N, C-alpha and C positions, 0 to 999 in steps of 0.2 A: 955579546956572548950570552948574557943572561936571557935575552929574548930567544935566542936559538935553543937553549936548554929547555925553556918553558914550552916552546913549540914542539921540540922533540918528545918531551914527556907526554904532552897532549896527544901527539900523533900515535905514540906507542899505546896509550890508553884506548884510543879509538880502535886501533887494530885489535887489541885484546878483546874489547867488547864485541866487535863484529865477529871475531873468531869464535868466541864463546857462544854467541847467539846462533851462528850457523851450525855449530857442532851439536847444540842441544836440541835444535828444532828437527833435525832429521830430514829425510827427503819427503817431498809432498806426496809421493805415491803411497807412503805408509800411514797417512793421517787416519783414514777410515778404519783400517784393520788395527792400528795401534790403539785407537780409542776403545774398540771392542775388546782388545786384548787387555788393556788396562782395567776394564770393568771386571773381567774374570780374575785378574791378578788381585785387584782390590777386594773383590768378594771372597777370594781364597784367604787373604790375610784376615779379613773380618771373621771368617769361619774359624780360623785358628784362635782368634781372640775369644770366640764363643765356645771353644773346646769341641767344635764340630769338625774333627779331623778328616772324616770320610768326605765331607763336603769340600773341605779345603783341598784335598788331593784332587778331587774331580775338577774344581775350578782352576787350580793351578796347572793341571795337565791341559785343560782347555786353552789356557793362556799360552802354553808352550806350543800346542798344536797349531795355533793361528800364525805362528812364526812371525809375530809382530813385535816381539820384545827385543830390546838391545842385548848385547852380550852380557852386560852387568845384570840386567833384569833376568836373563835366563839363569845366571848363576844364583840369583836370589830366589827365583821360583823353584829351581831344583833343590836348593837348600831347604826351603820351606816344605816341599814335598817330603824330603828326608826327615825333617823335624816331625811332620805329621805322622809318618810311618813309625818313627821312634816312639811317639806318644801312644800309638796303638800297639806298641811292643812288637812290631814287625821289623826286627833289626836287620834282617838280610836286605829287605827293600830299602830301609833307611841308609844303610852303608852304601848301597848301589847308587842312590841319588846323591849322597854326599860326594861320592867319587866322581860322578858326572859334573857336579858343580865345580869341583876342584880341577877337573880337566879343563874347564873353561877359564877358571881363575885360581891358580894354585895358591894365591895369597888372600883368598876370600875369607876374611876373619870370622864372619858369622858361621860359615860352614865349618871352619876349623874348631870353633868353640863347640858347636853341636856335635861334631864328630867325636871330640874328646868326651863330651857328656855321654854319648852312646857307648863309647868304650868303657866308661865307668859303670854304666847300667848293665853291661855284659861282663862285668868283673875282669876287665883287661886294663889294669892299672898301668902297666908298662906302656901300652899304646897311648893311653890318655896322657901320660907324662911326656911321651915323645911328641904328641900333638901340641901339648902345652909349650914345649921347647921351640916349636916352629912359631907359635904365636909370640913367644917371648922375643924372638929375633925380629919379628915384623913390627912390634909396637911395644913401647915401654909402659905406657899407662892406659892402653885401650880397655874398654869395658869387657870385651870378649876374653882378653887375657886374665883380667881380674876375676871374672865370673868362673872361668875354668879352674883357675888356681884355687878359688874358694871351694869349688866342688871336689877337687882332688883332696884338699885338706879335710873336708867333711867325710869323704870316702875313707881316708886313712883312719880318721878318728873312730868311725863307726864299724870298721872292719879289722880291728887289731886282734 
């Protein structure tokens, strides 16, 4: 019986490893375009780190236009484009890209955090708090929830 359990656990482990590997590797047809896409995505993120938001938007849009990103990466790219527009104070476009990211993944925590921040920057505390409530339901201690909560507290303190 003990040998059977050990064999069963070993078999399940192998199945799990092979499943994870096949899921993460994607199809062989996407290899070339994916690496090109990743380059634009990475350059877009680097541009954000350097506060070059116009370049970030350009690179991230290129990554989307290549249609080589996974669904999760698309949500991330759309969120970062929204973030860049928010930093440029172009809130209409920021809200539009956040909405697109949430259409792909309604539980995308980084987008929800940045959306809440955008609501605060446009003096819409009620919507920021509503967005915070969604984050609160999704995660107890995630950094996005903590960050938005801190921003809401600061907003209330500075706008009394």
